[in-house]
A tleap script that builds the chain and sets N, CA, C and O, in Angstrom:
source leaprc.protein.ff14SB
mol = sequence {
  NMET ASN SER VAL ASN LYS ALA PHE ILE GLU
  LYS TRP ALA ALA SER SER ASP LEU ASN ALA
  LEU LEU ASP SER SER ASN ILE ALA THR GLY
  VAL LYS ARG GLY GLY ASP GLU GLU TYR PRO
  PHE ALA THR ILE THR ARG PRO GLY GLY THR
  LYS ASP PHE ARG THR ASN ILE ASP CYS GLY
  GLU VAL ASP GLN ASP THR ILE ARG LEU ALA
  ILE TYR GLY ASN ASP ASP GLY SER ASP TYR
  GLU THR LEU SER GLU ILE ALA HIE GLU VAL
  ARG LYS ALA PHE PHE LYS TRP GLU ALA THR
  LEU ASP ASN ASP ARG GLY ARG ILE SER ASP
  THR ILE VAL GLN PRO PHE GLN GLU ILE GLN
  ASP GLN ASP ASP GLY TRP TRP THR PHE VAL
  THR ASP LEU ASN LEU MET VAL SER TYR VAL
  CPHE
}
set mol.1.N position { 247.931 -260.613 95.597 }
set mol.1.CA position { 248.486 -260.965 94.302 }
set mol.1.C position { 247.717 -260.207 93.223 }
set mol.1.O position { 246.492 -260.105 93.274 }
set mol.2.N position { 248.440 -259.686 92.264 }
set mol.2.CA position { 247.842 -258.986 91.139 }
set mol.2.C position { 246.829 -259.892 90.447 }
set mol.2.O position { 247.064 -261.093 90.313 }
set mol.3.N position { 245.712 -259.333 90.009 }
set mol.3.CA position { 244.648 -260.157 89.429 }
set mol.3.C position { 245.064 -260.818 88.114 }
set mol.3.O position { 244.576 -261.903 87.798 }
set mol.4.N position { 245.956 -260.190 87.342 }
set mol.4.CA position { 246.436 -260.819 86.104 }
set mol.4.C position { 247.297 -262.031 86.463 }
set mol.4.O position { 247.148 -263.097 85.866 }
set mol.5.N position { 248.194 -261.871 87.433 }
set mol.5.CA position { 249.006 -263.007 87.875 }
set mol.5.C position { 248.130 -264.137 88.412 }
set mol.5.O position { 248.355 -265.310 88.113 }
set mol.6.N position { 247.140 -263.769 89.200 }
set mol.6.CA position { 246.222 -264.765 89.764 }
set mol.6.C position { 245.488 -265.512 88.656 }
set mol.6.O position { 245.356 -266.734 88.712 }
set mol.7.N position { 245.014 -264.790 87.658 }
set mol.7.CA position { 244.309 -265.426 86.537 }
set mol.7.C position { 245.245 -266.369 85.775 }
set mol.7.O position { 244.826 -267.439 85.336 }
set mol.8.N position { 246.513 -265.970 85.620 }
set mol.8.CA position { 247.492 -266.822 84.941 }
set mol.8.C position { 247.655 -268.139 85.694 }
set mol.8.O position { 247.599 -269.212 85.093 }
set mol.9.N position { 247.856 -268.060 87.001 }
set mol.9.CA position { 248.064 -269.273 87.796 }
set mol.9.C position { 246.800 -270.136 87.825 }
set mol.9.O position { 246.893 -271.363 87.803 }
set mol.10.N position { 245.630 -269.514 87.874 }
set mol.10.CA position { 244.371 -270.271 87.829 }
set mol.10.C position { 244.211 -270.997 86.495 }
set mol.10.O position { 243.773 -272.147 86.455 }
set mol.11.N position { 244.569 -270.319 85.403 }
set mol.11.CA position { 244.498 -270.947 84.080 }
set mol.11.C position { 245.449 -272.140 84.027 }
set mol.11.O position { 245.085 -273.204 83.526 }
set mol.12.N position { 246.673 -271.965 84.547 }
set mol.12.CA position { 247.648 -273.051 84.572 }
set mol.12.C position { 247.082 -274.237 85.354 }
set mol.12.O position { 247.132 -275.376 84.891 }
set mol.13.N position { 246.544 -273.958 86.547 }
set mol.13.CA position { 246.002 -275.014 87.402 }
set mol.13.C position { 244.854 -275.762 86.735 }
set mol.13.O position { 244.663 -276.954 86.979 }
set mol.14.N position { 244.091 -275.067 85.895 }
set mol.14.CA position { 242.945 -275.675 85.218 }
set mol.14.C position { 243.359 -276.566 84.052 }
set mol.14.O position { 242.547 -277.348 83.557 }
set mol.15.N position { 244.606 -276.460 83.607 }
set mol.15.CA position { 245.101 -277.304 82.517 }
set mol.15.C position { 245.722 -278.560 83.115 }
set mol.15.O position { 246.805 -278.503 83.697 }
set mol.16.N position { 245.049 -279.678 82.977 }
set mol.16.CA position { 245.564 -280.918 83.572 }
set mol.16.C position { 246.912 -281.302 82.966 }
set mol.16.O position { 247.774 -281.828 83.670 }
set mol.17.N position { 247.106 -281.047 81.673 }
set mol.17.CA position { 248.384 -281.385 81.034 }
set mol.17.C position { 249.522 -280.550 81.609 }
set mol.17.O position { 250.591 -281.080 81.912 }
set mol.18.N position { 249.296 -279.236 81.762 }
set mol.18.CA position { 250.331 -278.369 82.331 }
set mol.18.C position { 250.587 -278.708 83.796 }
set mol.18.O position { 251.734 -278.829 84.224 }
set mol.19.N position { 249.523 -278.859 84.545 }
set mol.19.CA position { 249.664 -279.110 85.975 }
set mol.19.C position { 250.348 -280.440 86.254 }
set mol.19.O position { 251.026 -280.581 87.272 }
set mol.20.N position { 250.184 -281.417 85.369 }
set mol.20.CA position { 250.866 -282.701 85.543 }
set mol.20.C position { 252.378 -282.554 85.343 }
set mol.20.O position { 253.161 -283.262 85.977 }
set mol.21.N position { 252.780 -281.647 84.473 }
set mol.21.CA position { 254.203 -281.428 84.208 }
set mol.21.C position { 254.862 -280.513 85.231 }
set mol.21.O position { 256.014 -280.724 85.612 }
set mol.22.N position { 254.130 -279.499 85.673 }
set mol.22.CA position { 254.637 -278.541 86.659 }
set mol.22.C position { 253.426 -278.039 87.433 }
set mol.22.O position { 252.604 -277.290 86.905 }
set mol.23.N position { 253.327 -278.455 88.672 }
set mol.23.CA position { 252.178 -278.084 89.490 }
set mol.23.C position { 252.122 -276.567 89.671 }
set mol.23.O position { 253.149 -275.924 89.883 }
set mol.24.N position { 250.932 -276.008 89.587 }
set mol.24.CA position { 250.776 -274.552 89.705 }
set mol.24.C position { 251.275 -274.018 91.044 }
set mol.24.O position { 251.586 -272.832 91.154 }
set mol.25.N position { 251.358 -274.868 92.059 }
set mol.25.CA position { 251.896 -274.424 93.347 }
set mol.25.C position { 253.400 -274.155 93.274 }
set mol.25.O position { 253.966 -273.555 94.188 }
set mol.26.N position { 254.046 -274.591 92.201 }
set mol.26.CA position { 255.475 -274.345 91.999 }
set mol.26.C position { 255.721 -273.159 91.070 }
set mol.26.O position { 256.780 -273.059 90.451 }
set mol.27.N position { 254.740 -272.261 90.974 }
set mol.27.CA position { 254.903 -271.008 90.220 }
set mol.27.C position { 254.940 -269.874 91.241 }
set mol.27.O position { 254.003 -269.691 92.018 }
set mol.28.N position { 256.031 -269.120 91.226 }
set mol.28.CA position { 256.183 -267.993 92.140 }
set mol.28.C position { 256.004 -266.696 91.365 }
set mol.28.O position { 256.368 -266.611 90.192 }
set mol.29.N position { 255.446 -265.696 92.018 }
set mol.29.CA position { 255.369 -264.374 91.404 }
set mol.29.C position { 256.573 -263.570 91.880 }
set mol.29.O position { 256.910 -263.576 93.064 }
set mol.30.N position { 257.202 -262.892 90.961 }
set mol.30.CA position { 258.395 -262.117 91.308 }
set mol.30.C position { 259.651 -262.905 91.037 }
set mol.30.O position { 259.709 -263.691 90.092 }
set mol.31.N position { 260.638 -262.700 91.849 }
set mol.31.CA position { 261.946 -263.293 91.608 }
set mol.31.C position { 262.016 -264.736 92.064 }
set mol.31.O position { 261.182 -265.208 92.838 }
set mol.32.N position { 263.031 -265.426 91.565 }
set mol.32.CA position { 263.282 -266.811 91.910 }
set mol.32.C position { 263.467 -266.959 93.419 }
set mol.32.O position { 264.108 -266.133 94.070 }
set mol.33.N position { 262.897 -268.019 93.949 }
set mol.33.CA position { 263.019 -268.274 95.387 }
set mol.33.C position { 264.443 -268.708 95.750 }
set mol.33.O position { 265.287 -268.870 94.869 }
set mol.34.N position { 264.698 -268.890 97.009 }
set mol.34.CA position { 266.060 -269.073 97.472 }
set mol.34.C position { 266.527 -270.482 97.747 }
set mol.34.O position { 266.930 -270.762 98.876 }
set mol.35.N position { 266.497 -271.383 96.794 }
set mol.35.CA position { 267.159 -272.662 96.938 }
set mol.35.C position { 266.312 -273.817 97.442 }
set mol.35.O position { 266.808 -274.943 97.481 }
set mol.36.N position { 265.056 -273.600 97.830 }
set mol.36.CA position { 264.234 -274.688 98.340 }
set mol.36.C position { 263.234 -275.185 97.292 }
set mol.36.O position { 262.249 -275.840 97.631 }
set mol.37.N position { 263.492 -274.869 96.020 }
set mol.37.CA position { 262.539 -275.184 94.965 }
set mol.37.C position { 262.481 -276.682 94.670 }
set mol.37.O position { 263.476 -277.398 94.783 }
set mol.38.N position { 261.298 -277.125 94.293 }
set mol.38.CA position { 261.112 -278.450 93.730 }
set mol.38.C position { 261.157 -278.260 92.215 }
set mol.38.O position { 260.433 -277.425 91.671 }
set mol.39.N position { 261.996 -279.022 91.540 }
set mol.39.CA position { 262.173 -278.831 90.099 }
set mol.39.C position { 261.248 -279.722 89.317 }
set mol.39.O position { 260.932 -280.823 89.767 }
set mol.40.N position { 260.801 -279.278 88.153 }
set mol.40.CA position { 260.955 -277.913 87.652 }
set mol.40.C position { 260.048 -276.945 88.420 }
set mol.40.O position { 259.070 -277.350 89.047 }
set mol.41.N position { 260.395 -275.668 88.352 }
set mol.41.CA position { 259.549 -274.637 88.927 }
set mol.41.C position { 259.566 -273.436 87.984 }
set mol.41.O position { 260.366 -273.383 87.049 }
set mol.42.N position { 258.674 -272.465 88.238 }
set mol.42.CA position { 258.558 -271.317 87.340 }
set mol.42.C position { 258.356 -270.045 88.134 }
set mol.42.O position { 257.911 -270.070 89.281 }
set mol.43.N position { 258.692 -268.932 87.503 }
set mol.43.CA position { 258.387 -267.617 88.055 }
set mol.43.C position { 257.663 -266.806 86.989 }
set mol.43.O position { 257.895 -266.985 85.793 }
set mol.44.N position { 256.793 -265.921 87.431 }
set mol.44.CA position { 256.186 -264.951 86.522 }
set mol.44.C position { 256.494 -263.559 87.053 }
set mol.44.O position { 256.393 -263.289 88.250 }
set mol.45.N position { 256.870 -262.693 86.138 }
set mol.45.CA position { 257.149 -261.298 86.464 }
set mol.45.C position { 256.429 -260.431 85.445 }
set mol.45.O position { 255.907 -260.933 84.450 }
set mol.46.N position { 256.404 -259.147 85.691 }
set mol.46.CA position { 255.725 -258.201 84.809 }
set mol.46.C position { 256.730 -257.130 84.402 }
set mol.46.O position { 256.752 -256.058 85.007 }
set mol.47.N position { 257.553 -257.385 83.404 }
set mol.47.CA position { 258.605 -256.437 83.018 }
set mol.47.C position { 258.037 -255.174 82.381 }
set mol.47.O position { 257.116 -255.241 81.568 }
set mol.48.N position { 258.581 -254.051 82.748 }
set mol.48.CA position { 258.274 -252.806 82.051 }
set mol.48.C position { 256.938 -252.166 82.301 }
set mol.48.O position { 256.643 -251.140 81.687 }
set mol.49.N position { 256.118 -252.706 83.159 }
set mol.49.CA position { 254.834 -252.068 83.418 }
set mol.49.C position { 253.853 -252.254 82.277 }
set mol.49.O position { 254.000 -253.168 81.465 }
set mol.50.N position { 252.855 -251.388 82.214 }
set mol.50.CA position { 251.806 -251.483 81.205 }
set mol.50.C position { 251.760 -250.199 80.393 }
set mol.50.O position { 252.266 -249.157 80.811 }
set mol.51.N position { 251.146 -250.299 79.229 }
set mol.51.CA position { 250.877 -249.119 78.408 }
set mol.51.C position { 249.372 -248.909 78.412 }
set mol.51.O position { 248.614 -249.809 78.049 }
set mol.52.N position { 248.945 -247.740 78.815 }
set mol.52.CA position { 247.518 -247.440 78.924 }
set mol.52.C position { 246.999 -246.815 77.640 }
set mol.52.O position { 247.660 -245.985 77.017 }
set mol.53.N position { 245.796 -247.236 77.259 }
set mol.53.CA position { 245.110 -246.675 76.104 }
set mol.53.C position { 243.703 -246.305 76.533 }
set mol.53.O position { 242.985 -247.149 77.069 }
set mol.54.N position { 243.300 -245.090 76.313 }
set mol.54.CA position { 241.916 -244.695 76.581 }
set mol.54.C position { 241.048 -245.198 75.434 }
set mol.54.O position { 241.493 -245.279 74.289 }
set mol.55.N position { 239.827 -245.527 75.755 }
set mol.55.CA position { 238.914 -246.042 74.744 }
set mol.55.C position { 237.683 -245.152 74.663 }
set mol.55.O position { 237.525 -244.201 75.429 }
set mol.56.N position { 236.826 -245.482 73.726 }
set mol.56.CA position { 235.551 -244.787 73.600 }
set mol.56.C position { 234.498 -245.359 74.539 }
set mol.56.O position { 233.377 -244.858 74.624 }
set mol.57.N position { 234.882 -246.415 75.238 }
set mol.57.CA position { 233.955 -247.018 76.198 }
set mol.57.C position { 233.803 -246.055 77.367 }
set mol.57.O position { 234.790 -245.520 77.871 }
set mol.58.N position { 232.571 -245.839 77.794 }
set mol.58.CA position { 232.352 -244.986 78.957 }
set mol.58.C position { 233.096 -245.553 80.157 }
set mol.58.O position { 232.905 -246.711 80.530 }
set mol.59.N position { 233.937 -244.734 80.749 }
set mol.59.CA position { 234.661 -245.101 81.962 }
set mol.59.C position { 235.487 -246.372 81.791 }
set mol.59.O position { 235.510 -247.217 82.685 }
set mol.60.N position { 236.162 -246.515 80.657 }
set mol.60.CA position { 236.951 -247.717 80.415 }
set mol.60.C position { 238.387 -247.406 80.052 }
set mol.60.O position { 238.735 -246.275 79.713 }
set mol.61.N position { 239.223 -248.452 80.133 }
set mol.61.CA position { 240.632 -248.328 79.804 }
set mol.61.C position { 241.116 -249.676 79.285 }
set mol.61.O position { 240.637 -250.725 79.715 }
set mol.62.N position { 242.072 -249.637 78.355 }
set mol.62.CA position { 242.691 -250.855 77.852 }
set mol.62.C position { 244.189 -250.737 78.083 }
set mol.62.O position { 244.799 -249.735 77.711 }
set mol.63.N position { 244.782 -251.750 78.692 }
set mol.63.CA position { 246.216 -251.782 78.953 }
set mol.63.C position { 246.858 -252.871 78.113 }
set mol.63.O position { 246.320 -253.970 77.981 }
set mol.64.N position { 248.011 -252.555 77.548 }
set mol.64.CA position { 248.841 -253.574 76.917 }
set mol.64.C position { 249.806 -254.040 77.988 }
set mol.64.O position { 250.522 -253.222 78.567 }
set mol.65.N position { 249.843 -255.330 78.264 }
set mol.65.CA position { 250.613 -255.851 79.393 }
set mol.65.C position { 251.433 -257.054 78.946 }
set mol.65.O position { 251.181 -257.639 77.893 }
set mol.66.N position { 252.419 -257.413 79.765 }
set mol.66.CA position { 253.280 -258.560 79.485 }
set mol.66.C position { 253.473 -259.366 80.757 }
set mol.66.O position { 253.711 -258.811 81.829 }
set mol.67.N position { 253.368 -260.674 80.626 }
set mol.67.CA position { 253.752 -261.600 81.678 }
set mol.67.C position { 254.999 -262.314 81.175 }
set mol.67.O position { 254.980 -262.921 80.104 }
set mol.68.N position { 256.075 -262.243 81.940 }
set mol.68.CA position { 257.286 -262.997 81.589 }
set mol.68.C position { 257.296 -264.264 82.419 }
set mol.68.O position { 257.255 -264.227 83.649 }
set mol.69.N position { 257.352 -265.389 81.717 }
set mol.69.CA position { 257.367 -266.707 82.345 }
set mol.69.C position { 258.761 -267.306 82.181 }
set mol.69.O position { 259.268 -267.423 81.065 }
set mol.70.N position { 259.372 -267.684 83.297 }
set mol.70.CA position { 260.658 -268.389 83.279 }
set mol.70.C position { 260.450 -269.741 83.953 }
set mol.70.O position { 259.949 -269.814 85.075 }
set mol.71.N position { 260.839 -270.810 83.260 }
set mol.71.CA position { 260.696 -272.168 83.782 }
set mol.71.C position { 262.102 -272.721 83.990 }
set mol.71.O position { 262.921 -272.715 83.071 }
set mol.72.N position { 262.376 -273.197 85.200 }
set mol.72.CA position { 263.717 -273.624 85.589 }
set mol.72.C position { 263.796 -275.136 85.719 }
set mol.72.O position { 262.943 -275.759 86.353 }
set mol.73.N position { 264.823 -275.724 85.118 }
set mol.73.CA position { 265.079 -277.152 85.241 }
set mol.73.C position { 265.997 -277.439 86.412 }
set mol.73.O position { 266.429 -276.524 87.113 }
set mol.74.N position { 266.293 -278.720 86.621 }
set mol.74.CA position { 267.127 -279.083 87.775 }
set mol.74.C position { 268.612 -278.895 87.480 }
set mol.74.O position { 269.007 -278.566 86.361 }
set mol.75.N position { 269.420 -279.112 88.510 }
set mol.75.CA position { 270.834 -278.770 88.409 }
set mol.75.C position { 271.686 -279.767 87.634 }
set mol.75.O position { 272.867 -279.500 87.411 }
set mol.76.N position { 271.136 -280.907 87.216 }
set mol.76.CA position { 271.958 -281.813 86.420 }
set mol.76.C position { 271.666 -281.703 84.928 }
set mol.76.O position { 272.207 -282.471 84.132 }
set mol.77.N position { 270.808 -280.747 84.540 }
set mol.77.CA position { 270.524 -280.511 83.128 }
set mol.77.C position { 269.616 -281.533 82.476 }
set mol.77.O position { 269.410 -281.492 81.264 }
set mol.78.N position { 269.062 -282.463 83.271 }
set mol.78.CA position { 268.271 -283.548 82.692 }
set mol.78.C position { 266.834 -283.157 82.372 }
set mol.78.O position { 266.090 -283.973 81.827 }
set mol.79.N position { 266.418 -281.922 82.698 }
set mol.79.CA position { 265.028 -281.517 82.518 }
set mol.79.C position { 264.727 -280.910 81.150 }
set mol.79.O position { 263.623 -280.404 80.949 }
set mol.80.N position { 265.645 -280.940 80.220 }
set mol.80.CA position { 265.421 -280.293 78.928 }
set mol.80.C position { 264.128 -280.791 78.271 }
set mol.80.O position { 263.315 -279.985 77.819 }
set mol.81.N position { 263.939 -282.095 78.216 }
set mol.81.CA position { 262.730 -282.644 77.579 }
set mol.81.C position { 261.466 -282.225 78.319 }
set mol.81.O position { 260.458 -281.896 77.695 }
set mol.82.N position { 261.518 -282.238 79.647 }
set mol.82.CA position { 260.357 -281.813 80.435 }
set mol.82.C position { 260.048 -280.340 80.174 }
set mol.82.O position { 258.889 -279.972 79.984 }
set mol.83.N position { 261.084 -279.495 80.165 }
set mol.83.CA position { 260.861 -278.077 79.899 }
set mol.83.C position { 260.307 -277.867 78.493 }
set mol.83.O position { 259.464 -276.995 78.285 }
set mol.84.N position { 260.767 -278.648 77.538 }
set mol.84.CA position { 260.222 -278.566 76.170 }
set mol.84.C position { 258.745 -278.920 76.141 }
set mol.84.O position { 257.957 -278.268 75.455 }
set mol.85.N position { 258.368 -279.953 76.887 }
set mol.85.CA position { 256.954 -280.336 76.973 }
set mol.85.C position { 256.126 -279.234 77.628 }
set mol.85.O position { 255.032 -278.912 77.163 }
set mol.86.N position { 256.652 -278.657 78.707 }
set mol.86.CA position { 255.939 -277.575 79.384 }
set mol.86.C position { 255.754 -276.397 78.431 }
set mol.86.O position { 254.666 -275.826 78.360 }
set mol.87.N position { 256.809 -276.027 77.697 }
set mol.87.CA position { 256.724 -274.916 76.739 }
set mol.87.C position { 255.647 -275.192 75.698 }
set mol.87.O position { 254.878 -274.298 75.345 }
set mol.88.N position { 255.591 -276.419 75.208 }
set mol.88.CA position { 254.574 -276.792 74.219 }
set mol.88.C position { 253.166 -276.639 74.814 }
set mol.88.O position { 252.268 -276.103 74.164 }
set mol.89.N position { 252.982 -277.109 76.046 }
set mol.89.CA position { 251.672 -277.021 76.692 }
set mol.89.C position { 251.288 -275.577 77.007 }
set mol.89.O position { 250.111 -275.224 76.935 }
set mol.90.N position { 252.268 -274.736 77.355 }
set mol.90.CA position { 251.993 -273.313 77.588 }
set mol.90.C position { 251.469 -272.678 76.318 }
set mol.90.O position { 250.484 -271.939 76.347 }
set mol.91.N position { 252.128 -272.963 75.192 }
set mol.91.CA position { 251.658 -272.398 73.909 }
set mol.91.C position { 250.234 -272.835 73.600 }
set mol.91.O position { 249.431 -272.038 73.114 }
set mol.92.N position { 249.912 -274.108 73.879 }
set mol.92.CA position { 248.550 -274.593 73.638 }
set mol.92.C position { 247.543 -273.951 74.592 }
set mol.92.O position { 246.496 -273.468 74.162 }
set mol.93.N position { 247.862 -273.949 75.881 }
set mol.93.CA position { 246.901 -273.495 76.901 }
set mol.93.C position { 246.651 -271.995 76.842 }
set mol.93.O position { 245.538 -271.545 77.115 }
set mol.94.N position { 247.670 -271.215 76.491 }
set mol.94.CA position { 247.532 -269.758 76.551 }
set mol.94.C position { 247.375 -269.116 75.174 }
set mol.94.O position { 247.376 -267.889 75.070 }
set mol.95.N position { 247.239 -269.919 74.110 }
set mol.95.CA position { 246.989 -269.380 72.774 }
set mol.95.C position { 245.638 -268.670 72.780 }
set mol.95.O position { 244.604 -269.287 73.034 }
set mol.96.N position { 245.656 -267.367 72.497 }
set mol.96.CA position { 244.450 -266.538 72.490 }
set mol.96.C position { 243.681 -266.629 73.812 }
set mol.96.O position { 242.450 -266.624 73.830 }
set mol.97.N position { 244.425 -266.712 74.907 }
set mol.97.CA position { 243.842 -266.811 76.246 }
set mol.97.C position { 242.976 -265.600 76.535 }
set mol.97.O position { 243.339 -264.463 76.235 }
set mol.98.N position { 241.827 -265.872 77.121 }
set mol.98.CA position { 240.915 -264.827 77.587 }
set mol.98.C position { 240.493 -265.180 79.010 }
set mol.98.O position { 240.325 -266.352 79.348 }
set mol.99.N position { 240.325 -264.161 79.829 }
set mol.99.CA position { 239.910 -264.391 81.218 }
set mol.99.C position { 239.217 -263.151 81.749 }
set mol.99.O position { 239.450 -262.039 81.276 }
set mol.100.N position { 238.364 -263.358 82.733 }
set mol.100.CA position { 237.682 -262.258 83.414 }
set mol.100.C position { 238.410 -261.981 84.725 }
set mol.100.O position { 238.841 -262.899 85.422 }
set mol.101.N position { 238.538 -260.682 85.045 }
set mol.101.CA position { 239.273 -260.252 86.236 }
set mol.101.C position { 238.410 -259.390 87.136 }
set mol.101.O position { 237.361 -258.891 86.729 }
set mol.102.N position { 238.870 -259.225 88.358 }
set mol.102.CA position { 238.339 -258.213 89.271 }
set mol.102.C position { 236.818 -258.183 89.347 }
set mol.102.O position { 236.204 -257.142 89.112 }
set mol.103.N position { 236.222 -259.294 89.666 }
set mol.103.CA position { 234.760 -259.339 89.799 }
set mol.103.C position { 234.044 -258.785 88.577 }
set mol.103.O position { 233.142 -257.955 88.693 }
set mol.104.N position { 234.456 -259.254 87.405 }
set mol.104.CA position { 233.867 -258.858 86.116 }
set mol.104.C position { 234.162 -257.413 85.731 }
set mol.104.O position { 233.489 -256.873 84.852 }
set mol.105.N position { 235.135 -256.774 86.353 }
set mol.105.CA position { 235.468 -255.392 85.995 }
set mol.105.C position { 236.652 -255.314 85.038 }
set mol.105.O position { 236.996 -254.230 84.566 }
set mol.106.N position { 237.278 -256.454 84.749 }
set mol.106.CA position { 238.400 -256.472 83.833 }
set mol.106.C position { 238.391 -257.731 82.995 }
set mol.106.O position { 237.784 -258.737 83.360 }
set mol.107.N position { 239.085 -257.659 81.846 }
set mol.107.CA position { 239.105 -258.801 80.937 }
set mol.107.C position { 240.445 -258.873 80.227 }
set mol.107.O position { 240.942 -257.869 79.717 }
set mol.108.N position { 241.030 -260.073 80.198 }
set mol.108.CA position { 242.232 -260.347 79.417 }
set mol.108.C position { 241.803 -260.849 78.054 }
set mol.108.O position { 240.902 -261.682 77.945 }
set mol.109.N position { 242.455 -260.337 77.003 }
set mol.109.CA position { 242.157 -260.811 75.651 }
set mol.109.C position { 243.389 -260.657 74.767 }
set mol.109.O position { 244.401 -260.087 75.176 }
set mol.110.N position { 243.283 -261.173 73.555 }
set mol.110.CA position { 244.318 -261.011 72.525 }
set mol.110.C position { 245.697 -261.442 73.003 }
set mol.110.O position { 246.680 -260.747 72.745 }
set mol.111.N position { 245.789 -262.576 73.695 }
set mol.111.CA position { 247.068 -263.046 74.213 }
set mol.111.C position { 247.918 -263.656 73.111 }
set mol.111.O position { 247.447 -264.467 72.315 }
set mol.112.N position { 249.172 -263.251 73.083 }
set mol.112.CA position { 250.149 -263.803 72.143 }
set mol.112.C position { 251.302 -264.369 72.972 }
set mol.112.O position { 251.906 -263.656 73.773 }
set mol.113.N position { 251.603 -265.658 72.773 }
set mol.113.CA position { 252.737 -266.286 73.447 }
set mol.113.C position { 253.937 -266.186 72.511 }
set mol.113.O position { 253.930 -266.764 71.425 }
set mol.114.N position { 254.956 -265.462 72.927 }
set mol.114.CA position { 256.154 -265.311 72.117 }
set mol.114.C position { 256.955 -266.618 72.125 }
set mol.114.O position { 256.783 -267.436 73.028 }
set mol.115.N position { 257.827 -266.825 71.133 }
set mol.115.CA position { 258.666 -268.041 71.146 }
set mol.115.C position { 259.512 -268.111 72.419 }
set mol.115.O position { 259.962 -267.093 72.943 }
set mol.116.N position { 259.713 -269.322 72.894 }
set mol.116.CA position { 260.534 -269.526 74.078 }
set mol.116.C position { 262.015 -269.387 73.737 }
set mol.116.O position { 262.464 -269.828 72.679 }
set mol.117.N position { 262.765 -268.773 74.644 }
set mol.117.CA position { 264.222 -268.777 74.573 }
set mol.117.C position { 264.700 -269.909 75.472 }
set mol.117.O position { 264.274 -270.021 76.621 }
set mol.118.N position { 265.583 -270.743 74.947 }
set mol.118.CA position { 266.151 -271.838 75.721 }
set mol.118.C position { 267.555 -271.422 76.138 }
set mol.118.O position { 268.412 -271.173 75.290 }
set mol.119.N position { 267.786 -271.349 77.437 }
set mol.119.CA position { 269.054 -270.843 77.960 }
set mol.119.C position { 269.672 -271.926 78.838 }
set mol.119.O position { 269.035 -272.430 79.763 }
set mol.120.N position { 270.930 -272.277 78.533 }
set mol.120.CA position { 271.637 -273.239 79.378 }
set mol.120.C position { 272.800 -272.540 80.063 }
set mol.120.O position { 273.638 -271.914 79.414 }
set mol.121.N position { 272.836 -272.657 81.384 }
set mol.121.CA position { 273.932 -272.067 82.154 }
set mol.121.C position { 275.211 -272.837 81.844 }
set mol.121.O position { 275.262 -274.058 81.999 }
set mol.122.N position { 276.231 -272.125 81.410 }
set mol.122.CA position { 277.475 -272.764 81.006 }
set mol.122.C position { 278.235 -273.377 82.174 }
set mol.122.O position { 279.004 -274.317 81.974 }
set mol.123.N position { 278.042 -272.874 83.377 }
set mol.123.CA position { 278.782 -273.380 84.528 }
set mol.123.C position { 278.211 -274.668 85.087 }
set mol.123.O position { 278.959 -275.576 85.448 }
set mol.124.N position { 276.897 -274.755 85.160 }
set mol.124.CA position { 276.318 -275.923 85.833 }
set mol.124.C position { 275.334 -276.722 84.983 }
set mol.124.O position { 274.826 -277.740 85.453 }
set mol.125.N position { 275.049 -276.305 83.763 }
set mol.125.CA position { 274.185 -277.077 82.877 }
set mol.125.C position { 272.697 -276.903 83.088 }
set mol.125.O position { 271.909 -277.553 82.400 }
set mol.126.N position { 272.282 -276.054 84.010 }
set mol.126.CA position { 270.857 -275.842 84.252 }
set mol.126.C position { 270.202 -275.253 83.015 }
set mol.126.O position { 270.786 -274.412 82.332 }
set mol.127.N position { 269.005 -275.692 82.736 }
set mol.127.CA position { 268.212 -275.129 81.639 }
set mol.127.C position { 267.147 -274.194 82.203 }
set mol.127.O position { 266.541 -274.469 83.239 }
set mol.128.N position { 266.933 -273.091 81.502 }
set mol.128.CA position { 265.831 -272.178 81.792 }
set mol.128.C position { 265.158 -271.851 80.472 }
set mol.128.O position { 265.827 -271.491 79.504 }
set mol.129.N position { 263.840 -271.974 80.427 }
set mol.129.CA position { 263.062 -271.582 79.254 }
set mol.129.C position { 262.301 -270.316 79.633 }
set mol.129.O position { 261.673 -270.261 80.690 }
set mol.130.N position { 262.355 -269.291 78.768 }
set mol.130.CA position { 261.742 -267.999 79.063 }
set mol.130.C position { 260.887 -267.561 77.884 }
set mol.130.O position { 261.287 -267.705 76.729 }
set mol.131.N position { 259.712 -267.026 78.181 }
set mol.131.CA position { 258.862 -266.444 77.148 }
set mol.131.C position { 258.110 -265.254 77.721 }
set mol.131.O position { 257.986 -265.096 78.936 }
set mol.132.N position { 257.613 -264.425 76.818 }
set mol.132.CA position { 256.700 -263.340 77.183 }
set mol.132.C position { 255.325 -263.651 76.623 }
set mol.132.O position { 255.192 -264.108 75.487 }
set mol.133.N position { 254.309 -263.401 77.425 }
set mol.133.CA position { 252.928 -263.454 76.966 }
set mol.133.C position { 252.454 -262.009 76.885 }
set mol.133.O position { 252.349 -261.324 77.902 }
set mol.134.N position { 252.173 -261.555 75.681 }
set mol.134.CA position { 251.671 -260.199 75.482 }
set mol.134.C position { 250.151 -260.267 75.453 }
set mol.134.O position { 249.569 -261.107 74.767 }
set mol.135.N position { 249.511 -259.371 76.209 }
set mol.135.CA position { 248.058 -259.433 76.307 }
set mol.135.C position { 247.471 -258.036 76.459 }
set mol.135.O position { 248.152 -257.084 76.841 }
set mol.136.N position { 246.207 -257.950 76.151 }
set mol.136.CA position { 245.446 -256.715 76.358 }
set mol.136.C position { 244.537 -256.955 77.560 }
set mol.136.O position { 243.911 -258.007 77.688 }
set mol.137.N position { 244.480 -255.959 78.432 }
set mol.137.CA position { 243.595 -256.037 79.601 }
set mol.137.C position { 242.679 -254.836 79.551 }
set mol.137.O position { 243.139 -253.695 79.586 }
set mol.138.N position { 241.397 -255.084 79.472 }
set mol.138.CA position { 240.431 -253.974 79.444 }
set mol.138.C position { 239.715 -253.923 80.793 }
set mol.138.O position { 239.386 -254.946 81.393 }
set mol.139.N position { 239.492 -252.696 81.239 }
set mol.139.CA position { 238.831 -252.444 82.520 }
set mol.139.C position { 237.647 -251.517 82.321 }
set mol.139.O position { 237.693 -250.596 81.505 }
set mol.140.N position { 236.597 -251.768 83.068 }
set mol.140.CA position { 235.447 -250.874 83.106 }
set mol.140.C position { 235.371 -250.358 84.536 }
set mol.140.O position { 235.353 -251.145 85.482 }
set mol.141.N position { 235.326 -249.041 84.695 }
set mol.141.CA position { 235.303 -248.424 86.027 }
set mol.141.C position { 233.884 -248.126 86.457 }
set mol.141.O position { 233.668 -247.605 87.551 }
savepdb mol mol.pdb
quit
């Protein structure tokens, strides 16, 4: 698992408020799983790759990166309030999130949680909340 994804899930697991609403074991990396999900559940993806910036730091690099978080409600549409609570807790837990990566060789900083988009499927009423977390990742080689 990518170290940024791993750090995200570890941060989620460390937040008792978030973990009580959606256990970190119900977060998948990549695409949505195939029908055996316990609701609510979430996926994290990394859209568009990273943008690399060279720095004046000896043997260092800074990447601008994005984690896309999608949180899925159940099929009867009754999870709207739960998803709203999860979105609120995500904004609190990941506001200016910082973390150390790769055995102290990398660092996440300057995290910005974008506003959540609330999407309701017109056919079945399912709710999905989606946001991007924009962050800087610095590495020392």
